[in-house]
Steps between C-alpha positions, in 0.01 A plus 500: 500500500829451316607206288682341787192490721290361219762228456484399879116501489500277187745263663275466817198434285673219320624341821149509645344358183764224501430404870117526491428388146474123580278567799270744315476273205347224703122483486311375815333164472156651567552765234625240250180291555294818459666566170445151373137510608432827328608329178575689193387842618722780388719671756547873478820589319771647726550870478760634264804704605320836463210393724740369768692817501176696544390282794843529652485883492138494630580291812850629559511783760657828404812617658459673833171326578467256788440129442152372555470276799370205284714558186751238402838614374721331248876525467459598136300818577685817421621709799627403835248469779567490873279291723384703803625346821213376713541528880449160684237551766624452855274290735526553870507150638404611853157606391425157351574323841179368656394467856661237734320175479381273780734258668508158336452165667790346684699261270601148579796448723823427319744214558729516803854592422801311612606530857784740537802452713491607860616847555759631746410518864377840588615724781365437846202728561454717810376341818127517545311624792417273793164341464220500745458215763302208382211326669595274792542132395356191655635375826787261465385149542713284727467130508599295801453152609695320784455235771694313757344229714623225738395174666575400864352147493679190359349309208511127406411333165228243445348329200391813317637840415463776758500879456725672755290730704674793679397641832723798543465820289805732468395700195189456287461818291137550395423144618607332184617192699209303629592359843201255500584335167877551526522645147613826353260642240644734237300822448788703352644319190873510462823326612527382862780362724420212735696330769436202721702407820437186712672309772551132442426217752794270592446145383215619278473602126398854394318526170296799390388682182443866422184491287360746237136415465507121472845487342810385691764773444803430730576246768651534844658172602730375788610139551470304824784609746609461849452874574241767391606789276347816346412453129383766258382553147431823295384589151333773283169448324303705245139505614175600339193621690335225713806276492564309826833413671514273796711220677417128492632222719573186301328169583719203543534151646802612705453749765516865367498795739599854575594621855377799700384580857293751689799698618670580160389526142696264274283488192475823301344575159549848338438670170485853345442682175818590307361656184148582388378355176421847352843644560733511197 
């Protein structure tokens, strides 16, 4: 080695000594306690320069020989050494993959998101096939109620109320009008139309009521006159099942009467169902 190489080597050794000197000069706390405990025992004297040179030559590898695997190198050792490049082992990740595990339990349902805006209307789809015929429905229920009755005998008032009894039956559908009691009995609830026509008696008063159960609903009245006339009254009533509608002659101190004879029918009472209660 030339003088230039020795100068570079000496410079490197000085730099290393300057950098590592404070660290190497520190004594660990445990070692310091051990030295104090040992007391005044004599420590072996450090080797002189000749011994260190001999040890250096003993442990320094000769040129051309490979470095031991466990030998430490110092930058101040003579010669230039090249560290052999060690190849990094490559691990195949695919061979480390294990088998597929079992399916886990279903987690809790998350929160509902915000409702989105309505999308655009889609195109009309193709027309479907005609379906099969359904089962026949129930028979249409028709509700009817109607009557029309008349009286051919005259009637005079007395000191008590009288029910007008009719003796002529024009129409009595399903027999809802009772000819013996003179009353119409409602079997089909709904809205009904009723009309009453009488012939007055000259020089006598005419005073009747159309009754719903025991309630006076409308009156048919004619004052005393020199001649007899036809008088009529009509109305519509909403009836429930078992309601009764009939005509009552009013009692009075003055003579009250309605006229009729055997040849013609002057007194007529009629009614019919307009709308059943179940219809919308």
